One Martini backbone bead per residue (centre of mass of N, CA, C, O) as a GRO file, in nm:
protein
   78
    1MET     BB    1   8.120   4.729  -4.404
    2LEU     BB    2   8.387   4.896  -4.244
    3ASP     BB    3   8.657   4.908  -4.084
    4ARG     BB    4   8.923   5.103  -3.963
    5LEU     BB    5   9.104   4.940  -4.200
    6GLY     BB    6   8.896   4.867  -4.455
    7ARG     BB    7   8.749   4.614  -4.371
    8PRO     BB    8   8.524   4.386  -4.381
    9VAL     BB    9   8.226   4.314  -4.199
   10GLU     BB   10   8.088   4.026  -4.247
   11PRO     BB   11   7.838   3.998  -4.056
   12ALA     BB   12   7.715   4.270  -4.144
   13ALA     BB   13   7.701   4.216  -4.448
   14LEU     BB   14   7.516   3.967  -4.430
   15TYR     BB   15   7.282   4.098  -4.282
   16LEU     BB   16   7.222   4.320  -4.497
   17LYS     BB   17   7.173   4.127  -4.733
   18GLU     BB   18   6.929   3.980  -4.604
   19LEU     BB   19   6.760   4.235  -4.564
   20MET     BB   20   6.740   4.306  -4.873
   21ALA     BB   21   6.578   4.029  -4.946
   22ARG     BB   22   6.351   4.139  -4.820
   23ASP     BB   23   6.015   4.261  -4.767
   24SER     BB   24   6.122   4.585  -4.769
   25SER     BB   25   6.238   4.865  -4.729
   26PRO     BB   26   6.514   5.023  -4.867
   27LEU     BB   27   6.570   5.186  -4.589
   28THR     BB   28   6.630   4.971  -4.376
   29PRO     BB   29   6.930   4.897  -4.427
   30ARG     BB   30   7.031   5.181  -4.383
   31SER     BB   31   6.938   5.219  -4.095
   32TYR     BB   32   7.082   4.969  -3.976
   33GLY     BB   33   7.365   5.049  -4.075
   34MET     BB   34   7.385   5.310  -3.906
   35ASP     BB   35   7.358   5.169  -3.634
   36LEU     BB   36   7.604   4.987  -3.662
   37LEU     BB   37   7.809   5.211  -3.703
   38ARG     BB   38   7.770   5.343  -3.428
   39TRP     BB   39   7.856   5.095  -3.265
   40PHE     BB   40   8.136   5.053  -3.386
   41ARG     BB   41   8.249   5.336  -3.314
   42PHE     BB   42   8.223   5.303  -3.015
   43LEU     BB   43   8.412   5.063  -2.988
   44TRP     BB   44   8.663   5.189  -3.126
   45ALA     BB   45   8.697   5.424  -2.922
   46LEU     BB   46   8.752   5.188  -2.689
   47GLY     BB   47   8.905   4.929  -2.814
   48ILE     BB   48   8.670   4.730  -2.917
   49GLU     BB   49   8.588   4.443  -3.031
   50TRP     BB   50   8.296   4.331  -3.157
   51ASP     BB   51   8.349   4.015  -3.056
   52ARG     BB   52   8.403   4.144  -2.735
   53ALA     BB   53   8.143   4.240  -2.653
   54THR     BB   54   7.933   4.337  -2.394
   55ARG     BB   55   7.667   4.407  -2.207
   56GLU     BB   56   7.800   4.660  -2.087
   57ASP     BB   57   7.860   4.794  -2.357
   58ALA     BB   58   7.564   4.815  -2.446
   59ARG     BB   59   7.474   4.986  -2.208
   60ASP     BB   60   7.671   5.224  -2.258
   61PHE     BB   61   7.563   5.291  -2.535
   62MET     BB   62   7.275   5.361  -2.451
   63LEU     BB   63   7.355   5.587  -2.257
   64TRP     BB   64   7.503   5.758  -2.468
   65MET     BB   65   7.258   5.800  -2.658
   66LYS     BB   66   7.095   5.972  -2.445
   67VAL     BB   67   7.337   6.212  -2.419
   68ALA     BB   68   7.391   6.265  -2.695
   69ASP     BB   69   7.418   6.464  -2.942
   70LYS     BB   70   7.191   6.579  -3.171
   71PRO     BB   71   7.129   6.651  -3.472
   72GLN     BB   72   7.012   6.919  -3.637
   73ARG     BB   73   6.729   6.969  -3.819
   74VAL     BB   74   6.671   7.132  -4.111
   75HIS     BB   75   6.439   7.288  -4.249
   76TRP     BB   76   6.370   7.344  -4.583
   77ARG     BB   77   6.266   7.650  -4.530
   78HIS     BB   78   6.556   7.749  -4.384
   0.00000   0.00000   0.00000
């Protein structure tokens, strides 16, 4: 995972690497990585460094997730 300047976010990279070493589905790290990316993008949009995020920021993220438009998945038959 890269930050907005293209540098690796080391704690996230380490976490995902450890997750890949576990006995779980190969899709699990991808799913968790996408969730982390969504969180980081939320923080970046607000100008908050990930290591400075507060509980209130996490609360606001969860509230935003509830109201944000979700992409519509098109069924393969359509």
